[in-house]
PDB file of N, CA, C and O in Angstrom:
ATOM      1  N   MET A   1     -26.842  33.545 -24.881  1.00  0.00           N
ATOM      2  CA  MET A   1     -26.653  32.714 -23.700  1.00  0.00           C
ATOM      3  C   MET A   1     -28.008  32.481 -23.050  1.00  0.00           C
ATOM      4  O   MET A   1     -28.875  33.354 -23.031  1.00  0.00           O
ATOM      5  N   SER A   2     -28.157  31.285 -22.526  1.00  0.00           N
ATOM      6  CA  SER A   2     -29.392  30.908 -21.857  1.00  0.00           C
ATOM      7  C   SER A   2     -29.123  30.599 -20.395  1.00  0.00           C
ATOM      8  O   SER A   2     -27.988  30.341 -19.993  1.00  0.00           O
ATOM      9  N   ARG A   3     -30.187  30.629 -19.612  1.00  0.00           N
ATOM     10  CA  ARG A   3     -30.067  30.296 -18.197  1.00  0.00           C
ATOM     11  C   ARG A   3     -30.415  28.818 -18.016  1.00  0.00           C
ATOM     12  O   ARG A   3     -31.351  28.304 -18.628  1.00  0.00           O
ATOM     13  N   TYR A   4     -29.649  28.156 -17.171  1.00  0.00           N
ATOM     14  CA  TYR A   4     -29.831  26.732 -16.906  1.00  0.00           C
ATOM     15  C   TYR A   4     -29.750  26.452 -15.413  1.00  0.00           C
ATOM     16  O   TYR A   4     -29.157  27.203 -14.639  1.00  0.00           O
ATOM     17  N   GLU A   5     -30.368  25.347 -15.045  1.00  0.00           N
ATOM     18  CA  GLU A   5     -30.149  24.746 -13.732  1.00  0.00           C
ATOM     19  C   GLU A   5     -29.537  23.380 -13.988  1.00  0.00           C
ATOM     20  O   GLU A   5     -30.002  22.627 -14.844  1.00  0.00           O
ATOM     21  N   LEU A   6     -28.499  23.073 -13.246  1.00  0.00           N
ATOM     22  CA  LEU A   6     -27.852  21.771 -13.346  1.00  0.00           C
ATOM     23  C   LEU A   6     -27.934  21.120 -11.976  1.00  0.00           C
ATOM     24  O   LEU A   6     -27.441  21.661 -10.986  1.00  0.00           O
ATOM     25  N   LEU A   7     -28.559  19.959 -11.932  1.00  0.00           N
ATOM     26  CA  LEU A   7     -28.611  19.179 -10.700  1.00  0.00           C
ATOM     27  C   LEU A   7     -27.751  17.944 -10.923  1.00  0.00           C
ATOM     28  O   LEU A   7     -27.980  17.183 -11.863  1.00  0.00           O
ATOM     29  N   TYR A   8     -26.760  17.747 -10.059  1.00  0.00           N
ATOM     30  CA  TYR A   8     -25.951  16.540 -10.170  1.00  0.00           C
ATOM     31  C   TYR A   8     -25.791  15.897  -8.800  1.00  0.00           C
ATOM     32  O   TYR A   8     -25.875  16.552  -7.761  1.00  0.00           O
ATOM     33  N   ILE A   9     -25.555  14.579  -8.839  1.00  0.00           N
ATOM     34  CA  ILE A   9     -25.434  13.783  -7.619  1.00  0.00           C
ATOM     35  C   ILE A   9     -24.029  13.211  -7.562  1.00  0.00           C
ATOM     36  O   ILE A   9     -23.569  12.542  -8.487  1.00  0.00           O
ATOM     37  N   ILE A  10     -23.359  13.492  -6.455  1.00  0.00           N
ATOM     38  CA  ILE A  10     -22.011  12.977  -6.222  1.00  0.00           C
ATOM     39  C   ILE A  10     -22.144  11.720  -5.364  1.00  0.00           C
ATOM     40  O   ILE A  10     -22.937  11.684  -4.423  1.00  0.00           O
ATOM     41  N   SER A  11     -21.380  10.712  -5.689  1.00  0.00           N
ATOM     42  CA  SER A  11     -21.429   9.438  -4.984  1.00  0.00           C
ATOM     43  C   SER A  11     -21.195   9.617  -3.484  1.00  0.00           C
ATOM     44  O   SER A  11     -20.396  10.455  -3.067  1.00  0.00           O
ATOM     45  N   SER A  12     -21.896   8.826  -2.689  1.00  0.00           N
ATOM     46  CA  SER A  12     -21.820   8.953  -1.228  1.00  0.00           C
ATOM     47  C   SER A  12     -20.457   8.558  -0.664  1.00  0.00           C
ATOM     48  O   SER A  12     -20.097   8.999   0.427  1.00  0.00           O
ATOM     49  N   ASP A  13     -19.695   7.738  -1.384  1.00  0.00           N
ATOM     50  CA  ASP A  13     -18.390   7.320  -0.863  1.00  0.00           C
ATOM     51  C   ASP A  13     -17.251   8.269  -1.265  1.00  0.00           C
ATOM     52  O   ASP A  13     -16.084   7.975  -1.006  1.00  0.00           O
ATOM     53  N   THR A  14     -17.581   9.394  -1.889  1.00  0.00           N
ATOM     54  CA  THR A  14     -16.573  10.397  -2.249  1.00  0.00           C
ATOM     55  C   THR A  14     -16.233  11.230  -1.018  1.00  0.00           C
ATOM     56  O   THR A  14     -17.137  11.760  -0.372  1.00  0.00           O
ATOM     57  N   PRO A  15     -14.937  11.358  -0.673  1.00  0.00           N
ATOM     58  CA  PRO A  15     -14.551  12.162   0.495  1.00  0.00           C
ATOM     59  C   PRO A  15     -14.927  13.637   0.320  1.00  0.00           C
ATOM     60  O   PRO A  15     -15.072  14.118  -0.804  1.00  0.00           O
ATOM     61  N   GLU A  16     -15.080  14.340   1.427  1.00  0.00           N
ATOM     62  CA  GLU A  16     -15.527  15.735   1.394  1.00  0.00           C
ATOM     63  C   GLU A  16     -14.585  16.627   0.588  1.00  0.00           C
ATOM     64  O   GLU A  16     -15.050  17.502  -0.142  1.00  0.00           O
ATOM     65  N   GLU A  17     -13.265  16.425   0.705  1.00  0.00           N
ATOM     66  CA  GLU A  17     -12.309  17.245  -0.034  1.00  0.00           C
ATOM     67  C   GLU A  17     -12.501  17.056  -1.542  1.00  0.00           C
ATOM     68  O   GLU A  17     -12.495  18.028  -2.298  1.00  0.00           O
ATOM     69  N   LYS A  18     -12.668  15.818  -1.969  1.00  0.00           N
ATOM     70  CA  LYS A  18     -12.861  15.509  -3.384  1.00  0.00           C
ATOM     71  C   LYS A  18     -14.191  16.086  -3.867  1.00  0.00           C
ATOM     72  O   LYS A  18     -14.289  16.552  -5.002  1.00  0.00           O
ATOM     73  N   ARG A  19     -15.210  16.058  -3.011  1.00  0.00           N
ATOM     74  CA  ARG A  19     -16.522  16.626  -3.348  1.00  0.00           C
ATOM     75  C   ARG A  19     -16.400  18.122  -3.630  1.00  0.00           C
ATOM     76  O   ARG A  19     -16.950  18.626  -4.609  1.00  0.00           O
ATOM     77  N   GLU A  20     -15.675  18.822  -2.764  1.00  0.00           N
ATOM     78  CA  GLU A  20     -15.481  20.266  -2.944  1.00  0.00           C
ATOM     79  C   GLU A  20     -14.673  20.548  -4.209  1.00  0.00           C
ATOM     80  O   GLU A  20     -14.921  21.542  -4.892  1.00  0.00           O
ATOM     81  N   GLU A  21     -13.710  19.681  -4.527  1.00  0.00           N
ATOM     82  CA  GLU A  21     -12.930  19.837  -5.759  1.00  0.00           C
ATOM     83  C   GLU A  21     -13.820  19.690  -6.988  1.00  0.00           C
ATOM     84  O   GLU A  21     -13.679  20.444  -7.951  1.00  0.00           O
ATOM     85  N   LEU A  22     -14.733  18.725  -6.959  1.00  0.00           N
ATOM     86  CA  LEU A  22     -15.646  18.518  -8.082  1.00  0.00           C
ATOM     87  C   LEU A  22     -16.550  19.731  -8.282  1.00  0.00           C
ATOM     88  O   LEU A  22     -16.759  20.173  -9.411  1.00  0.00           O
ATOM     89  N   ILE A  23     -17.084  20.267  -7.190  1.00  0.00           N
ATOM     90  CA  ILE A  23     -17.958  21.439  -7.271  1.00  0.00           C
ATOM     91  C   ILE A  23     -17.186  22.625  -7.851  1.00  0.00           C
ATOM     92  O   ILE A  23     -17.700  23.342  -8.709  1.00  0.00           O
ATOM     93  N   ALA A  24     -15.958  22.829  -7.385  1.00  0.00           N
ATOM     94  CA  ALA A  24     -15.118  23.920  -7.893  1.00  0.00           C
ATOM     95  C   ALA A  24     -14.755  23.692  -9.359  1.00  0.00           C
ATOM     96  O   ALA A  24     -14.678  24.646 -10.133  1.00  0.00           O
ATOM     97  N   LYS A  25     -14.535  22.447  -9.742  1.00  0.00           N
ATOM     98  CA  LYS A  25     -14.177  22.108 -11.128  1.00  0.00           C
ATOM     99  C   LYS A  25     -15.300  22.501 -12.084  1.00  0.00           C
ATOM    100  O   LYS A  25     -15.043  23.109 -13.123  1.00  0.00           O
ATOM    101  N   PHE A  26     -16.535  22.163 -11.746  1.00  0.00           N
ATOM    102  CA  PHE A  26     -17.653  22.483 -12.634  1.00  0.00           C
ATOM    103  C   PHE A  26     -17.962  23.975 -12.634  1.00  0.00           C
ATOM    104  O   PHE A  26     -18.381  24.535 -13.647  1.00  0.00           O
ATOM    105  N   ARG A  27     -17.751  24.600 -11.500  1.00  0.00           N
ATOM    106  CA  ARG A  27     -17.941  26.055 -11.414  1.00  0.00           C
ATOM    107  C   ARG A  27     -16.939  26.773 -12.326  1.00  0.00           C
ATOM    108  O   ARG A  27     -17.315  27.673 -13.077  1.00  0.00           O
ATOM    109  N   SER A  28     -15.667  26.374 -12.261  1.00  0.00           N
ATOM    110  CA  SER A  28     -14.648  27.013 -13.089  1.00  0.00           C
ATOM    111  C   SER A  28     -14.835  26.666 -14.565  1.00  0.00           C
ATOM    112  O   SER A  28     -14.503  27.474 -15.432  1.00  0.00           O
ATOM    113  N   TYR A  29     -15.361  25.482 -14.861  1.00  0.00           N
ATOM    114  CA  TYR A  29     -15.622  25.108 -16.253  1.00  0.00           C
ATOM    115  C   TYR A  29     -16.596  26.095 -16.889  1.00  0.00           C
ATOM    116  O   TYR A  29     -16.364  26.583 -17.995  1.00  0.00           O
ATOM    117  N   VAL A  30     -17.691  26.386 -16.180  1.00  0.00           N
ATOM    118  CA  VAL A  30     -18.695  27.319 -16.702  1.00  0.00           C
ATOM    119  C   VAL A  30     -18.080  28.699 -16.903  1.00  0.00           C
ATOM    120  O   VAL A  30     -18.302  29.332 -17.935  1.00  0.00           O
ATOM    121  N   GLU A  31     -17.312  29.168 -15.928  1.00  0.00           N
ATOM    122  CA  GLU A  31     -16.707  30.493 -16.028  1.00  0.00           C
ATOM    123  C   GLU A  31     -15.674  30.564 -17.149  1.00  0.00           C
ATOM    124  O   GLU A  31     -15.566  31.590 -17.822  1.00  0.00           O
ATOM    125  N   ASN A  32     -14.914  29.489 -17.359  1.00  0.00           N
ATOM    126  CA  ASN A  32     -13.905  29.477 -18.425  1.00  0.00           C
ATOM    127  C   ASN A  32     -14.526  29.452 -19.812  1.00  0.00           C
ATOM    128  O   ASN A  32     -13.901  29.898 -20.774  1.00  0.00           O
ATOM    129  N   LYS A  33     -15.738  28.941 -19.931  1.00  0.00           N
ATOM    130  CA  LYS A  33     -16.427  28.883 -21.223  1.00  0.00           C
ATOM    131  C   LYS A  33     -17.284  30.116 -21.477  1.00  0.00           C
ATOM    132  O   LYS A  33     -18.087  30.126 -22.411  1.00  0.00           O
ATOM    133  N   GLY A  34     -17.127  31.151 -20.666  1.00  0.00           N
ATOM    134  CA  GLY A  34     -17.840  32.403 -20.884  1.00  0.00           C
ATOM    135  C   GLY A  34     -19.179  32.485 -20.178  1.00  0.00           C
ATOM    136  O   GLY A  34     -19.960  33.401 -20.434  1.00  0.00           O
ATOM    137  N   GLY A  35     -19.453  31.544 -19.298  1.00  0.00           N
ATOM    138  CA  GLY A  35     -20.712  31.539 -18.568  1.00  0.00           C
ATOM    139  C   GLY A  35     -20.623  32.311 -17.264  1.00  0.00           C
ATOM    140  O   GLY A  35     -19.563  32.815 -16.892  1.00  0.00           O
ATOM    141  N   LYS A  36     -21.746  32.394 -16.579  1.00  0.00           N
ATOM    142  CA  LYS A  36     -21.806  33.107 -15.311  1.00  0.00           C
ATOM    143  C   LYS A  36     -22.588  32.261 -14.313  1.00  0.00           C
ATOM    144  O   LYS A  36     -23.691  31.804 -14.612  1.00  0.00           O
ATOM    145  N   ILE A  37     -22.022  32.055 -13.135  1.00  0.00           N
ATOM    146  CA  ILE A  37     -22.676  31.283 -12.072  1.00  0.00           C
ATOM    147  C   ILE A  37     -23.584  32.218 -11.272  1.00  0.00           C
ATOM    148  O   ILE A  37     -23.143  33.259 -10.785  1.00  0.00           O
ATOM    149  N   GLU A  38     -24.841  31.839 -11.146  1.00  0.00           N
ATOM    150  CA  GLU A  38     -25.785  32.628 -10.347  1.00  0.00           C
ATOM    151  C   GLU A  38     -25.883  32.102  -8.917  1.00  0.00           C
ATOM    152  O   GLU A  38     -26.231  32.844  -7.999  1.00  0.00           O
ATOM    153  N   GLY A  39     -25.575  30.824  -8.733  1.00  0.00           N
ATOM    154  CA  GLY A  39     -25.615  30.265  -7.390  1.00  0.00           C
ATOM    155  C   GLY A  39     -25.345  28.778  -7.392  1.00  0.00           C
ATOM    156  O   GLY A  39     -25.629  28.081  -8.366  1.00  0.00           O
ATOM    157  N   VAL A  40     -24.789  28.296  -6.285  1.00  0.00           N
ATOM    158  CA  VAL A  40     -24.542  26.872  -6.091  1.00  0.00           C
ATOM    159  C   VAL A  40     -25.157  26.499  -4.746  1.00  0.00           C
ATOM    160  O   VAL A  40     -24.741  26.993  -3.698  1.00  0.00           O
ATOM    161  N   ASP A  41     -26.151  25.621  -4.794  1.00  0.00           N
ATOM    162  CA  ASP A  41     -26.812  25.159  -3.570  1.00  0.00           C
ATOM    163  C   ASP A  41     -26.401  23.719  -3.298  1.00  0.00           C
ATOM    164  O   ASP A  41     -26.628  22.831  -4.120  1.00  0.00           O
ATOM    165  N   LYS A  42     -25.802  23.502  -2.155  1.00  0.00           N
ATOM    166  CA  LYS A  42     -25.427  22.144  -1.749  1.00  0.00           C
ATOM    167  C   LYS A  42     -26.563  21.605  -0.885  1.00  0.00           C
ATOM    168  O   LYS A  42     -26.739  22.025   0.259  1.00  0.00           O
ATOM    169  N   TRP A  43     -27.326  20.676  -1.439  1.00  0.00           N
ATOM    170  CA  TRP A  43     -28.461  20.114  -0.717  1.00  0.00           C
ATOM    171  C   TRP A  43     -28.021  19.088   0.305  1.00  0.00           C
ATOM    172  O   TRP A  43     -28.760  18.789   1.244  1.00  0.00           O
ATOM    173  N   GLY A  44     -26.848  18.555   0.138  1.00  0.00           N
ATOM    174  CA  GLY A  44     -26.325  17.593   1.101  1.00  0.00           C
ATOM    175  C   GLY A  44     -26.668  16.157   0.746  1.00  0.00           C
ATOM    176  O   GLY A  44     -27.168  15.867  -0.341  1.00  0.00           O
ATOM    177  N   MET A  45     -26.387  15.265   1.689  1.00  0.00           N
ATOM    178  CA  MET A  45     -26.584  13.837   1.498  1.00  0.00           C
ATOM    179  C   MET A  45     -28.069  13.506   1.621  1.00  0.00           C
ATOM    180  O   MET A  45     -28.711  13.829   2.621  1.00  0.00           O
ATOM    181  N   LYS A  46     -28.603  12.853   0.583  1.00  0.00           N
ATOM    182  CA  LYS A  46     -30.011  12.482   0.565  1.00  0.00           C
ATOM    183  C   LYS A  46     -30.150  11.048   0.070  1.00  0.00           C
ATOM    184  O   LYS A  46     -29.297  10.537  -0.656  1.00  0.00           O
ATOM    185  N   LYS A  47     -31.235  10.416   0.478  1.00  0.00           N
ATOM    186  CA  LYS A  47     -31.537   9.067   0.035  1.00  0.00           C
ATOM    187  C   LYS A  47     -32.019   9.118  -1.410  1.00  0.00           C
ATOM    188  O   LYS A  47     -32.834   9.965  -1.773  1.00  0.00           O
ATOM    189  N   LEU A  48     -31.507   8.203  -2.230  1.00  0.00           N
ATOM    190  CA  LEU A  48     -31.904   8.136  -3.631  1.00  0.00           C
ATOM    191  C   LEU A  48     -33.263   7.435  -3.745  1.00  0.00           C
ATOM    192  O   LEU A  48     -33.618   6.619  -2.894  1.00  0.00           O
ATOM    193  N   ALA A  49     -34.007   7.751  -4.782  1.00  0.00           N
ATOM    194  CA  ALA A  49     -35.313   7.130  -4.996  1.00  0.00           C
ATOM    195  C   ALA A  49     -35.170   5.635  -5.298  1.00  0.00           C
ATOM    196  O   ALA A  49     -36.049   4.840  -4.966  1.00  0.00           O
ATOM    197  N   TYR A  50     -34.067   5.267  -5.922  1.00  0.00           N
ATOM    198  CA  TYR A  50     -33.775   3.867  -6.227  1.00  0.00           C
ATOM    199  C   TYR A  50     -32.256   3.716  -6.242  1.00  0.00           C
ATOM    200  O   TYR A  50     -31.546   4.690  -6.493  1.00  0.00           O
ATOM    201  N   PRO A  51     -31.748   2.521  -5.981  1.00  0.00           N
ATOM    202  CA  PRO A  51     -30.290   2.333  -5.948  1.00  0.00           C
ATOM    203  C   PRO A  51     -29.649   2.598  -7.316  1.00  0.00           C
ATOM    204  O   PRO A  51     -30.160   2.175  -8.352  1.00  0.00           O
ATOM    205  N   ILE A  52     -28.525   3.304  -7.287  1.00  0.00           N
ATOM    206  CA  ILE A  52     -27.728   3.560  -8.489  1.00  0.00           C
ATOM    207  C   ILE A  52     -26.325   3.057  -8.192  1.00  0.00           C
ATOM    208  O   ILE A  52     -25.686   3.504  -7.240  1.00  0.00           O
ATOM    209  N   ASN A  53     -25.853   2.132  -9.004  1.00  0.00           N
ATOM    210  CA  ASN A  53     -24.529   1.523  -8.799  1.00  0.00           C
ATOM    211  C   ASN A  53     -24.390   0.975  -7.379  1.00  0.00           C
ATOM    212  O   ASN A  53     -23.343   1.126  -6.750  1.00  0.00           O
ATOM    213  N   PHE A  54     -25.437   0.347  -6.885  1.00  0.00           N
ATOM    214  CA  PHE A  54     -25.486  -0.280  -5.563  1.00  0.00           C
ATOM    215  C   PHE A  54     -25.344   0.725  -4.419  1.00  0.00           C
ATOM    216  O   PHE A  54     -24.942   0.352  -3.317  1.00  0.00           O
ATOM    217  N   LYS A  55     -25.666   1.976  -4.667  1.00  0.00           N
ATOM    218  CA  LYS A  55     -25.613   3.015  -3.631  1.00  0.00           C
ATOM    219  C   LYS A  55     -27.025   3.517  -3.370  1.00  0.00           C
ATOM    220  O   LYS A  55     -27.826   3.641  -4.296  1.00  0.00           O
ATOM    221  N   ASN A  56     -27.328   3.805  -2.117  1.00  0.00           N
ATOM    222  CA  ASN A  56     -28.657   4.268  -1.733  1.00  0.00           C
ATOM    223  C   ASN A  56     -28.697   5.746  -1.373  1.00  0.00           C
ATOM    224  O   ASN A  56     -29.777   6.306  -1.184  1.00  0.00           O
ATOM    225  N   GLU A  57     -27.520   6.391  -1.276  1.00  0.00           N
ATOM    226  CA  GLU A  57     -27.444   7.807  -0.929  1.00  0.00           C
ATOM    227  C   GLU A  57     -26.511   8.527  -1.891  1.00  0.00           C
ATOM    228  O   GLU A  57     -25.642   7.919  -2.516  1.00  0.00           O
ATOM    229  N   GLY A  58     -26.711   9.841  -1.992  1.00  0.00           N
ATOM    230  CA  GLY A  58     -25.844  10.664  -2.815  1.00  0.00           C
ATOM    231  C   GLY A  58     -25.873  12.101  -2.323  1.00  0.00           C
ATOM    232  O   GLY A  58     -26.806  12.509  -1.631  1.00  0.00           O
ATOM    233  N   PHE A  59     -24.844  12.872  -2.681  1.00  0.00           N
ATOM    234  CA  PHE A  59     -24.738  14.276  -2.293  1.00  0.00           C
ATOM    235  C   PHE A  59     -25.255  15.115  -3.455  1.00  0.00           C
ATOM    236  O   PHE A  59     -24.670  15.106  -4.538  1.00  0.00           O
ATOM    237  N   TYR A  60     -26.349  15.840  -3.236  1.00  0.00           N
ATOM    238  CA  TYR A  60     -27.002  16.612  -4.282  1.00  0.00           C
ATOM    239  C   TYR A  60     -26.446  18.036  -4.339  1.00  0.00           C
ATOM    240  O   TYR A  60     -26.231  18.675  -3.310  1.00  0.00           O
ATOM    241  N   VAL A  61     -26.218  18.520  -5.572  1.00  0.00           N
ATOM    242  CA  VAL A  61     -25.755  19.894  -5.789  1.00  0.00           C
ATOM    243  C   VAL A  61     -26.590  20.500  -6.918  1.00  0.00           C
ATOM    244  O   VAL A  61     -26.728  19.905  -7.987  1.00  0.00           O
ATOM    245  N   LEU A  62     -27.145  21.691  -6.670  1.00  0.00           N
ATOM    246  CA  LEU A  62     -27.904  22.424  -7.680  1.00  0.00           C
ATOM    247  C   LEU A  62     -27.119  23.672  -8.052  1.00  0.00           C
ATOM    248  O   LEU A  62     -26.793  24.489  -7.192  1.00  0.00           O
ATOM    249  N   MET A  63     -26.814  23.815  -9.349  1.00  0.00           N
ATOM    250  CA  MET A  63     -26.053  24.961  -9.834  1.00  0.00           C
ATOM    251  C   MET A  63     -26.930  25.746 -10.811  1.00  0.00           C
ATOM    252  O   MET A  63     -27.429  25.192 -11.791  1.00  0.00           O
ATOM    253  N   LYS A  64     -27.113  27.034 -10.538  1.00  0.00           N
ATOM    254  CA  LYS A  64     -27.854  27.918 -11.442  1.00  0.00           C
ATOM    255  C   LYS A  64     -26.840  28.762 -12.193  1.00  0.00           C
ATOM    256  O   LYS A  64     -25.934  29.341 -11.593  1.00  0.00           O
ATOM    257  N   MET A  65     -26.999  28.831 -13.523  1.00  0.00           N
ATOM    258  CA  MET A  65     -25.972  29.492 -14.323  1.00  0.00           C
ATOM    259  C   MET A  65     -26.532  30.030 -15.630  1.00  0.00           C
ATOM    260  O   MET A  65     -27.635  29.688 -16.054  1.00  0.00           O
ATOM    261  N   GLU A  66     -25.732  30.879 -16.247  1.00  0.00           N
ATOM    262  CA  GLU A  66     -25.949  31.346 -17.605  1.00  0.00           C
ATOM    263  C   GLU A  66     -24.759  30.861 -18.401  1.00  0.00           C
ATOM    264  O   GLU A  66     -23.615  31.085 -18.006  1.00  0.00           O
ATOM    265  N   MET A  67     -25.012  30.197 -19.523  1.00  0.00           N
ATOM    266  CA  MET A  67     -23.897  29.730 -20.342  1.00  0.00           C
ATOM    267  C   MET A  67     -24.331  29.584 -21.791  1.00  0.00           C
ATOM    268  O   MET A  67     -25.523  29.462 -22.071  1.00  0.00           O
ATOM    269  N   PRO A  68     -23.367  29.594 -22.724  1.00  0.00           N
ATOM    270  CA  PRO A  68     -23.696  29.419 -24.139  1.00  0.00           C
ATOM    271  C   PRO A  68     -24.355  28.060 -24.385  1.00  0.00           C
ATOM    272  O   PRO A  68     -23.984  27.057 -23.776  1.00  0.00           O
ATOM    273  N   ASN A  69     -25.328  28.045 -25.279  1.00  0.00           N
ATOM    274  CA  ASN A  69     -26.069  26.811 -25.568  1.00  0.00           C
ATOM    275  C   ASN A  69     -25.158  25.691 -26.060  1.00  0.00           C
ATOM    276  O   ASN A  69     -25.379  24.524 -25.736  1.00  0.00           O
ATOM    277  N   ALA A  70     -24.148  26.034 -26.830  1.00  0.00           N
ATOM    278  CA  ALA A  70     -23.255  25.027 -27.405  1.00  0.00           C
ATOM    279  C   ALA A  70     -22.444  24.300 -26.343  1.00  0.00           C
ATOM    280  O   ALA A  70     -21.977  23.187 -26.586  1.00  0.00           O
ATOM    281  N   GLU A  71     -22.268  24.897 -25.182  1.00  0.00           N
ATOM    282  CA  GLU A  71     -21.427  24.302 -24.142  1.00  0.00           C
ATOM    283  C   GLU A  71     -22.172  23.286 -23.272  1.00  0.00           C
ATOM    284  O   GLU A  71     -21.543  22.560 -22.503  1.00  0.00           O
ATOM    285  N   VAL A  72     -23.486  23.225 -23.382  1.00  0.00           N
ATOM    286  CA  VAL A  72     -24.269  22.311 -22.536  1.00  0.00           C
ATOM    287  C   VAL A  72     -23.919  20.859 -22.849  1.00  0.00           C
ATOM    288  O   VAL A  72     -23.705  20.068 -21.930  1.00  0.00           O
ATOM    289  N   ASP A  73     -23.857  20.499 -24.123  1.00  0.00           N
ATOM    290  CA  ASP A  73     -23.511  19.123 -24.492  1.00  0.00           C
ATOM    291  C   ASP A  73     -22.097  18.764 -24.061  1.00  0.00           C
ATOM    292  O   ASP A  73     -21.851  17.650 -23.598  1.00  0.00           O
ATOM    293  N   ALA A  74     -21.169  19.701 -24.210  1.00  0.00           N
ATOM    294  CA  ALA A  74     -19.782  19.442 -23.817  1.00  0.00           C
ATOM    295  C   ALA A  74     -19.684  19.235 -22.306  1.00  0.00           C
ATOM    296  O   ALA A  74     -18.954  18.359 -21.843  1.00  0.00           O
ATOM    297  N   MET A  75     -20.415  20.040 -21.545  1.00  0.00           N
ATOM    298  CA  MET A  75     -20.379  19.890 -20.088  1.00  0.00           C
ATOM    299  C   MET A  75     -21.062  18.590 -19.665  1.00  0.00           C
ATOM    300  O   MET A  75     -20.638  17.946 -18.705  1.00  0.00           O
ATOM    301  N   SER A  76     -22.114  18.209 -20.379  1.00  0.00           N
ATOM    302  CA  SER A  76     -22.796  16.948 -20.078  1.00  0.00           C
ATOM    303  C   SER A  76     -21.853  15.764 -20.291  1.00  0.00           C
ATOM    304  O   SER A  76     -21.848  14.823 -19.497  1.00  0.00           O
ATOM    305  N   LYS A  77     -21.062  15.810 -21.353  1.00  0.00           N
ATOM    306  CA  LYS A  77     -20.079  14.747 -21.604  1.00  0.00           C
ATOM    307  C   LYS A  77     -19.023  14.716 -20.511  1.00  0.00           C
ATOM    308  O   LYS A  77     -18.599  13.643 -20.081  1.00  0.00           O
ATOM    309  N   LEU A  78     -18.598  15.892 -20.061  1.00  0.00           N
ATOM    310  CA  LEU A  78     -17.619  15.969 -18.973  1.00  0.00           C
ATOM    311  C   LEU A  78     -18.192  15.345 -17.695  1.00  0.00           C
ATOM    312  O   LEU A  78     -17.497  14.604 -16.999  1.00  0.00           O
ATOM    313  N   LEU A  79     -19.440  15.641 -17.392  1.00  0.00           N
ATOM    314  CA  LEU A  79     -20.080  15.069 -16.211  1.00  0.00           C
ATOM    315  C   LEU A  79     -20.192  13.544 -16.329  1.00  0.00           C
ATOM    316  O   LEU A  79     -20.038  12.833 -15.336  1.00  0.00           O
ATOM    317  N   ASN A  80     -20.458  13.042 -17.535  1.00  0.00           N
ATOM    318  CA  ASN A  80     -20.587  11.603 -17.742  1.00  0.00           C
ATOM    319  C   ASN A  80     -19.289  10.852 -17.476  1.00  0.00           C
ATOM    320  O   ASN A  80     -19.317   9.723 -16.986  1.00  0.00           O
ATOM    321  N   ILE A  81     -18.157  11.465 -17.792  1.00  0.00           N
ATOM    322  CA  ILE A  81     -16.883  10.749 -17.646  1.00  0.00           C
ATOM    323  C   ILE A  81     -16.168  11.051 -16.327  1.00  0.00           C
ATOM    324  O   ILE A  81     -15.115  10.477 -16.049  1.00  0.00           O
ATOM    325  N   THR A  82     -16.728  11.937 -15.521  1.00  0.00           N
ATOM    326  CA  THR A  82     -16.080  12.296 -14.259  1.00  0.00           C
ATOM    327  C   THR A  82     -16.392  11.252 -13.191  1.00  0.00           C
ATOM    328  O   THR A  82     -17.553  10.937 -12.933  1.00  0.00           O
ATOM    329  N   ASP A  83     -15.337  10.724 -12.574  1.00  0.00           N
ATOM    330  CA  ASP A  83     -15.526   9.771 -11.480  1.00  0.00           C
ATOM    331  C   ASP A  83     -16.183  10.457 -10.302  1.00  0.00           C
ATOM    332  O   ASP A  83     -15.816  11.575  -9.942  1.00  0.00           O
ATOM    333  N   GLY A  84     -17.148   9.793  -9.704  1.00  0.00           N
ATOM    334  CA  GLY A  84     -17.820  10.336  -8.535  1.00  0.00           C
ATOM    335  C   GLY A  84     -19.177  10.928  -8.851  1.00  0.00           C
ATOM    336  O   GLY A  84     -19.987  11.098  -7.940  1.00  0.00           O
ATOM    337  N   ILE A  85     -19.461  11.252 -10.108  1.00  0.00           N
ATOM    338  CA  ILE A  85     -20.775  11.776 -10.487  1.00  0.00           C
ATOM    339  C   ILE A  85     -21.628  10.594 -10.935  1.00  0.00           C
ATOM    340  O   ILE A  85     -21.275   9.879 -11.872  1.00  0.00           O
ATOM    341  N   ILE A  86     -22.765  10.399 -10.247  1.00  0.00           N
ATOM    342  CA  ILE A  86     -23.583   9.239 -10.609  1.00  0.00           C
ATOM    343  C   ILE A  86     -24.785   9.614 -11.481  1.00  0.00           C
ATOM    344  O   ILE A  86     -25.272   8.773 -12.237  1.00  0.00           O
ATOM    345  N   ARG A  87     -25.269  10.845 -11.396  1.00  0.00           N
ATOM    346  CA  ARG A  87     -26.354  11.319 -12.257  1.00  0.00           C
ATOM    347  C   ARG A  87     -26.264  12.837 -12.389  1.00  0.00           C
ATOM    348  O   ARG A  87     -25.740  13.518 -11.508  1.00  0.00           O
ATOM    349  N   HIS A  88     -26.786  13.358 -13.507  1.00  0.00           N
ATOM    350  CA  HIS A  88     -26.896  14.798 -13.688  1.00  0.00           C
ATOM    351  C   HIS A  88     -28.058  15.098 -14.615  1.00  0.00           C
ATOM    352  O   HIS A  88     -28.478  14.251 -15.404  1.00  0.00           O
ATOM    353  N   GLN A  89     -28.573  16.322 -14.507  1.00  0.00           N
ATOM    354  CA  GLN A  89     -29.655  16.743 -15.378  1.00  0.00           C
ATOM    355  C   GLN A  89     -29.624  18.261 -15.549  1.00  0.00           C
ATOM    356  O   GLN A  89     -29.533  19.005 -14.572  1.00  0.00           O
ATOM    357  N   PHE A  90     -29.700  18.711 -16.810  1.00  0.00           N
ATOM    358  CA  PHE A  90     -29.797  20.130 -17.125  1.00  0.00           C
ATOM    359  C   PHE A  90     -31.263  20.476 -17.321  1.00  0.00           C
ATOM    360  O   PHE A  90     -32.031  19.669 -17.844  1.00  0.00           O
ATOM    361  N   ALA A  91     -31.651  21.671 -16.905  1.00  0.00           N
ATOM    362  CA  ALA A  91     -32.987  22.213 -17.171  1.00  0.00           C
ATOM    363  C   ALA A  91     -32.814  23.653 -17.617  1.00  0.00           C
ATOM    364  O   ALA A  91     -32.135  24.442 -16.960  1.00  0.00           O
ATOM    365  N   ARG A  92     -33.427  23.983 -18.728  1.00  0.00           N
ATOM    366  CA  ARG A  92     -33.368  25.355 -19.225  1.00  0.00           C
ATOM    367  C   ARG A  92     -34.440  26.172 -18.512  1.00  0.00           C
ATOM    368  O   ARG A  92     -35.593  25.748 -18.432  1.00  0.00           O
ATOM    369  N   ILE A  93     -34.072  27.327 -18.000  1.00  0.00           N
ATOM    370  CA  ILE A  93     -35.017  28.173 -17.271  1.00  0.00           C
ATOM    371  C   ILE A  93     -35.671  29.141 -18.248  1.00  0.00           C
ATOM    372  O   ILE A  93     -36.506  29.951 -17.848  1.00  0.00           O
TER     373      ILE A  93
END
């Protein structure tokens, strides 16, 4: 297992309840796949460097975790198809 940081941006028009559901969904995904969450930092609403899907703001979340290498691609695909996620990036620590 390797350590990763995942930074993802939730769309600004997503309601707070749905935002919390998304954060919990990704947290439980890592735990169900045998990973371990080291921390979840909610950076809050920030201005984007450039417009994405005609939006200028997004809610940033940084998740630090340990998870199997094989699960990174699967989680990336899940993030790509999830409504409300406009960008994500994994970084291996």
